[in-house]
C-alpha positions, 0 to 999 in steps of 0.5 A, a space after each residue: 801549569 799554564 791554567 794556574 798562571 792564567 788564573 793567578 793573572 786574571 785574579 790579580 788583574 781583577 784585584 788591582 782594579 786594572 780590569 773591571 769584568 762585565 759579562 762582555 769582558 767575562 765572555 772574551 776572557 773565557 773565549 781567549 782562554 779556550 783557545 790557548 788551553 788544553 780541552 780539559 783545562 778549558 773545561 776546568 777554567 769554565 767551571 772555576 770562572 763560573 763558580 767565581 763570577 756566576 754568583 756576582 750575576 755578571 757572568 753568563 756564557 754567551 752564544 759566541 763563547 758557547 760556539 768557541 768552547 764547542 769548536 775547541 773541544 770538537 777540534 780536540 776530539 772531545 765529542 762528549 764534552 762538546 756535546 755536553 756544552 751543546 746540551 748545555 746551550 739547549 738547557 739554557 734555552 739558547 738557540 744553537 747556531 750553525 757554527 755550533 752545529 758545524 763544529 760538532 759535525 765536523 768532529 763526529 765525521 772525523 772521528 767516524 760517529 756518523 750517526 751523531 753527525 746525521 742526527 745533528 744535521 737533522 736537528 739543524 734543519 728542524 731548528 730552522 738553520 739551513 746547512 751551507 757548503 761547510 756542513 755538507 763537506 763535513 758530512 761528505 768528508 765523514 762518510 769518505 773517512 768511513 768508506 761510505 761513498 754513497 752516503 757521502 753524496 746522499 745529502 746532495 742527491 736529496 737536498 737538490 733532487 739530483 738524478 745520480 746513479 750509484 755504482 759504488 763499492 766501498 770506495 766506489 765511482 759514482 757515474 
């Protein structure tokens, strides 16, 4: 119901010349909608929005809007959809941003898809984006949730050449 109300409001605003949609306002609209609708409604809205406005040539999703879409889907636990949007970014020749990577890595960790998280981390580094503390925290938290204590510290050990001795059980201690 919210989806239909938002869509009707947008169509009415366009018809009344209250707003003239350009690339910026299209992306702003999609970002705001993504933050207030469910993930499935957001994808439906994106598809309808593209169908209507892409034909006119005024709408191509920009980098910031992709960041928002990926973040909304990842936070909702919709990993497959977030990864699908990520693949769309790559297919369009847009360079993924740190925020795109971090949103998916964080969700992968939360839902224990650690192979995906570490693969994305590797793609992030290979694309020239330096992971920051939030990236490492997301990886470590995912490892912690999965009970992989040694793996939780290995990115730091490898990156900073730490000499840490691991005495770890499933929940383990590091000394």
